[in-house]
DSSP file (Angstrom, degrees, kcal/mol; ACC not computed):
  #  RESIDUE AA STRUCTURE BP1 BP2  ACC     N-H-->O    O-->H-N    N-H-->O    O-->H-N    TCO  KAPPA ALPHA  PHI   PSI    X-CA   Y-CA   Z-CA
    1    1 A M              0   0    0      0, 0.0     2,-0.2     0, 0.0     0, 0.0   0.000 360.0 360.0 360.0 122.4  128.5  126.2  114.8
    2    2 A Q        -     0   0    0      1,-0.1     2,-0.1     3,-0.0     0, 0.0  -0.493 360.0-114.5 -82.8 148.4  125.5  124.2  113.6
    3    3 A A        -     0   0    0     -2,-0.2    -1,-0.1     1,-0.1     0, 0.0  -0.505  36.8-106.5 -78.4 150.0  122.4  124.0  115.8
    4    4 A A        -     0   0    0     -2,-0.1    -1,-0.1     1,-0.1     0, 0.0  -0.517  37.0-105.4 -77.9 146.9  121.6  120.5  117.0
    5    5 A P        -     0   0    0      0, 0.0    -1,-0.1     0, 0.0     3,-0.1  -0.254  43.0 -96.2 -65.1 152.0  118.6  118.7  115.3
    6    6 A A        -     0   0    0      1,-0.1     2,-0.1     0, 0.0     7,-0.0  -0.438  47.8 -98.9 -64.9 143.8  115.4  118.5  117.5
    7    7 A P        -     0   0    0      0, 0.0     2,-0.2     0, 0.0    -1,-0.1  -0.399  40.3-113.3 -62.0 142.0  115.0  115.1  119.3
    8    8 A A    >   -     0   0    0      1,-0.1     3,-1.4    -3,-0.1     5,-0.2  -0.490  17.5-120.7 -74.9 150.1  112.8  112.8  117.6
    9    9 A A  T 3  S+     0   0    0      1,-0.3    -1,-0.1    -2,-0.2    17,-0.0   0.775 111.6  58.7 -67.6 -25.6  109.5  111.9  119.4
   10   10 A C  T 3  S-     0   0    0      1,-0.0    -1,-0.3    16,-0.0    16,-0.0   0.614 117.0-109.3 -81.4 -14.0  110.5  108.1  119.4
   11   11 A G  S X  S+     0   0    0     -3,-1.4     3,-2.2    13,-0.0    -2,-0.1   0.498  75.4 137.4  96.0   7.6  113.7  108.7  121.5
   12   12 A C  T 3   +     0   0    0      1,-0.3    12,-0.1     3,-0.1    -3,-0.1   0.855  68.5  58.6 -48.7 -38.7  116.1  108.0  118.5
   13   13 A E  T 3  S+     0   0    0      1,-0.3    -1,-0.3    -5,-0.2     8,-0.1   0.609 106.0  49.7 -76.3 -10.4  118.2  111.0  119.5
   14   14 A T  S <  S-     0   0    0     -3,-2.2    -1,-0.3    -6,-0.1     5,-0.1  -0.679  81.4-164.4-129.5  81.4  118.9  109.5  123.0
   15   15 A P        -     0   0    0      0, 0.0     2,-0.2     0, 0.0     5,-0.2  -0.276   5.0-166.5 -63.4 150.6  120.1  105.9  122.5
   16   16 A S        -     0   0    0      3,-1.8     5,-0.1     1,-0.0    -5,-0.0  -0.551  42.2 -86.7-122.6-174.2  120.0  103.7  125.4
   17   17 A E  S    S+     0   0    0     -2,-0.2     3,-0.2     1,-0.2    -1,-0.0   0.871 129.1  45.2 -64.7 -38.9  121.6  100.2  126.1
   18   18 A Q  S    S+     0   0    0      1,-0.2     2,-0.5     2,-0.0    -1,-0.2   0.819 118.7  40.8 -80.0 -30.3  118.4   98.6  124.5
   19   19 A T        -     0   0    0     -5,-0.1    -3,-1.8     5,-0.0    -1,-0.2  -0.925  69.7-167.1-127.4 112.7  118.2  100.8  121.5
   20   20 A S    >>  -     0   0    0     -2,-0.5     4,-1.2    -5,-0.2     3,-0.7  -0.576  36.0-112.7 -90.2 154.3  121.2  101.9  119.5
   21   21 A R  T 34 S+     0   0    0      1,-0.2     3,-0.4    -2,-0.2    -1,-0.1   0.843 119.1  53.9 -55.2 -38.3  121.0  104.8  117.0
   22   22 A E  T 34 S+     0   0    0      1,-0.2    -1,-0.2     3,-0.0    -3,-0.0   0.782 109.1  48.3 -70.2 -30.9  121.6  102.2  114.2
   23   23 A A  T <4 S+     0   0    0     -3,-0.7    -1,-0.2     2,-0.0     2,-0.2   0.641  84.2 109.1 -86.7 -17.5  118.7  100.0  115.3
   24   24 A C     <  -     0   0    0     -4,-1.2     3,-0.2    -3,-0.4   -13,-0.0  -0.474  45.4-174.1 -68.9 128.8  116.2  102.8  115.6
   25   25 A L    >   +     0   0    0     -2,-0.2     3,-1.8     1,-0.1    -1,-0.1   0.391  54.4 102.5-103.1  -2.4  113.6  102.5  112.8
   26   26 A C  T 3  S+     0   0    0      1,-0.3    -1,-0.1   -16,-0.0   -17,-0.1   0.738  86.6  42.9 -63.3 -20.4  111.6  105.8  113.4
   27   27 A N  T 3  S+     0   0    0     -3,-0.2    -1,-0.3     2,-0.1     2,-0.2   0.312  96.3 100.8-101.1   8.0  113.3  107.7  110.5
   28   28 A M  S <  S-     0   0    0     -3,-1.8     2,-0.2     1,-0.1    -3,-0.0  -0.542  78.9-105.6 -91.4 152.3  113.0  104.7  108.0
   29   29 A S        -     0   0    0     -2,-0.2     3,-0.1     1,-0.1    -1,-0.1  -0.485  19.8-134.0 -72.3 152.2  110.5  104.3  105.3
   30   30 A L  S    S-     0   0    0      1,-0.3     2,-0.3    -2,-0.2    -1,-0.1   0.951  78.5 -21.7 -71.3 -50.0  107.7  101.8  105.9
   31   31 A A        -     0   0    0     -3,-0.0     2,-0.3     2,-0.0    -1,-0.3  -0.980  51.3-156.9-155.4 160.2  108.0  100.3  102.4
   32   32 A M        -     0   0    0     -2,-0.3     2,-0.3    -3,-0.1    -3,-0.0  -0.992  15.5-168.8-140.9 143.3  109.2  101.0   98.9
   33   33 A S        -     0   0    0     -2,-0.3     2,-0.5     2,-0.0    -2,-0.0  -0.908  15.6-150.9-131.7 159.4  108.0   99.3   95.7
   34   34 A Y        -     0   0    0     -2,-0.3     2,-0.5     2,-0.0    -2,-0.0  -0.978  16.8-174.0-130.5 120.0  109.0   99.1   92.1
   35   35 A V        -     0   0    0     -2,-0.5     2,-0.1     3,-0.0     3,-0.0  -0.961  16.7-138.4-119.0 116.5  106.3   98.5   89.7
   36   36 A L        -     0   0    0     -2,-0.5     2,-0.3     1,-0.1    -2,-0.0  -0.456  33.0-100.7 -67.3 146.3  107.0   98.0   85.9
   37   37 A M        -     0   0    0     -2,-0.1     2,-0.5     1,-0.1    -1,-0.1  -0.573  38.4-123.8 -67.6 133.0  104.8   99.7   83.4
   38   38 A Q        -     0   0    0     -2,-0.3     2,-0.2    -3,-0.0    -1,-0.1  -0.717  22.3-136.6 -78.2 123.1  102.3   97.1   82.1
   39   39 A G        -     0   0    0     -2,-0.5     2,-0.8     1,-0.1    -1,-0.0  -0.576  16.7-120.0 -74.0 143.9  102.4   96.8   78.3
   40   40 A W        +     0   0    0     -2,-0.2     2,-0.1    16,-0.0     3,-0.1  -0.724  57.4 135.8 -88.5 116.5   99.2   96.6   76.5
   41   41 A A        -     0   0    0     -2,-0.8     2,-0.1     1,-0.3    -1,-0.0  -0.297  58.3 -18.7-130.8-144.5   99.1   93.3   74.6
   42   42 A Q        -     0   0    0     -2,-0.1     2,-0.3     1,-0.0    16,-0.3  -0.413  67.0-161.2 -68.6 144.0   96.6   90.5   74.1
   43   43 A T        -     0   0    0     13,-0.2    13,-0.2    14,-0.1     2,-0.2  -0.851  17.8-104.6-119.7 158.5   93.8   90.5   76.6
   44   44 A Y        -     0   0    0     11,-2.5    -1,-0.0    -2,-0.3    11,-0.0  -0.443  41.7-100.2 -66.9 145.9   91.2   88.1   77.8
   45   45 A E     >  -     0   0    0     -2,-0.2     4,-2.6     1,-0.1     3,-0.3  -0.437  44.4-103.9 -60.3 156.3   87.6   88.2   76.8
   46   46 A P  H  > S+     0   0    0      0, 0.0     4,-2.3     0, 0.0     5,-0.1   0.841 119.5  49.0 -53.6 -42.7   85.6   89.9   79.5
   47   47 A A  H  > S+     0   0    0      2,-0.2     4,-1.4     1,-0.2     5,-0.1   0.889 115.9  44.1 -73.3 -34.1   83.9   86.7   80.9
   48   48 A V  H  > S+     0   0    0     -3,-0.3     4,-1.5     2,-0.2     6,-0.2   0.868 112.8  52.5 -72.9 -37.1   87.4   84.9   81.0
   49   49 A A  H  X>S+     0   0    0     -4,-2.6     4,-1.7     2,-0.2     5,-0.8   0.911 107.0  52.5 -58.7 -47.3   89.0   88.0   82.5
   50   50 A L  H  <5S+     0   0    0     -4,-2.3    -1,-0.2     1,-0.2    -2,-0.2   0.901 112.4  45.1 -56.8 -45.3   86.4   88.2   85.2
   51   51 A S  H  <5S+     0   0    0     -4,-1.4    -1,-0.2     1,-0.2    -2,-0.2   0.755 116.2  45.7 -72.0 -28.9   87.0   84.5   86.2
   52   52 A R  H  <5S-     0   0    0     -4,-1.5    -2,-0.2     2,-0.2    -1,-0.2   0.584 104.5-122.9 -93.6 -16.8   90.8   84.8   86.1
   53   53 A G  T  <5S+     0   0    0     -4,-1.7     2,-0.3    -5,-0.1    -3,-0.2   0.435  84.0  63.7  88.5  -0.2   91.0   88.1   88.1
   54   54 A T      < -     0   0    0     -5,-0.8    -2,-0.2    -6,-0.2    -1,-0.1  -0.996  64.0-146.4-152.4 150.6   93.0   89.8   85.2
   55   55 A I  S    S+     0   0    0     -2,-0.3   -11,-2.5   -12,-0.1    -6,-0.1   0.604  83.7  78.3 -93.3  -6.7   92.7   90.8   81.7
   56   56 A F    >   -     0   0    0    -13,-0.2     3,-2.1     1,-0.1     4,-0.4  -0.871  63.8-155.9-101.6 114.0   96.3   90.1   80.8
   57   57 A P  G >  S+     0   0    0      0, 0.0     3,-1.5     0, 0.0    -1,-0.1   0.840  94.9  61.7 -57.9 -35.4   97.3   86.5   80.2
   58   58 A E  G 3  S+     0   0    0    -16,-0.3    -2,-0.0     1,-0.3     0, 0.0   0.646 105.7  48.5 -62.4 -16.4  101.0   87.3   81.2
   59   59 A L  G <  S+     0   0    0     -3,-2.1     2,-1.3     1,-0.1    -1,-0.3   0.424  83.1 102.3-100.9  -0.3   99.7   88.3   84.6
   60   60 A D    <   +     0   0    0     -3,-1.5    -1,-0.1    -4,-0.4    -7,-0.1  -0.714  53.4 159.9 -92.5  84.4   97.5   85.0   85.0
   61   61 A L        -     0   0    0     -2,-1.3     2,-0.1     1,-0.0    -2,-0.0  -0.796  45.7 -98.9-111.7 152.3   99.9   83.1   87.4
   62   62 A P        -     0   0    0      0, 0.0     2,-0.6     0, 0.0    -1,-0.0  -0.396  34.6-123.9 -73.4 145.8   99.1   80.2   89.7
   63   63 A F        -     0   0    0     -2,-0.1     7,-2.5     2,-0.0     2,-0.7  -0.778  20.9-156.0 -90.7 126.8   98.5   81.1   93.4
   64   64 A L  E     -A   69   0A   0     -2,-0.6     2,-0.6     5,-0.2     5,-0.2  -0.897  12.5-177.6-103.7 109.3  100.9   79.1   95.6
   65   65 A A  E >  S-A   68   0A   0      3,-2.4     3,-1.9    -2,-0.7    -2,-0.0  -0.964  76.9 -20.9-107.8 114.6   99.5   78.8   99.2
   66   66 A A  T 3  S-     0   0    0     -2,-0.6    -1,-0.2     1,-0.3     3,-0.1   0.883 127.9 -52.9  58.1  42.9  101.9   76.9  101.6
   67   67 A G  T 3  S+     0   0    0      1,-0.2     2,-0.4    -3,-0.2    -1,-0.3   0.499 115.8 111.3  79.2   2.5  103.7   75.4   98.6
   68   68 A R  E <  S-A   65   0A   0     -3,-1.9    -3,-2.4     2,-0.0     2,-0.3  -0.874  70.5-118.7-109.3 139.3  100.5   74.0   97.0
   69   69 A I  E      A   64   0A   0     -2,-0.4    -5,-0.2    -5,-0.2     0, 0.0  -0.638 360.0 360.0 -70.6 128.1   98.9   75.2   93.7
   70   70 A C              0   0    0     -7,-2.5    -1,-0.1    -2,-0.3    -6,-0.1   0.361 360.0 360.0-105.9 360.0   95.4   76.6   94.2
């Protein structure tokens, strides 16, 4: 016979009408990211890189704020 797991502090082990076990988020990760390795290629000159915010031309993308290019 297996021992029952200790109840979670958030109450996930005791689901109610308002909170079902499937809807409880206490045991889920906050976020996960996937970041590709940046290859070393052509770079901007230091003055240009400082004004653009990156040394890599391939990362120099337009900033879209509310659908407008800034």
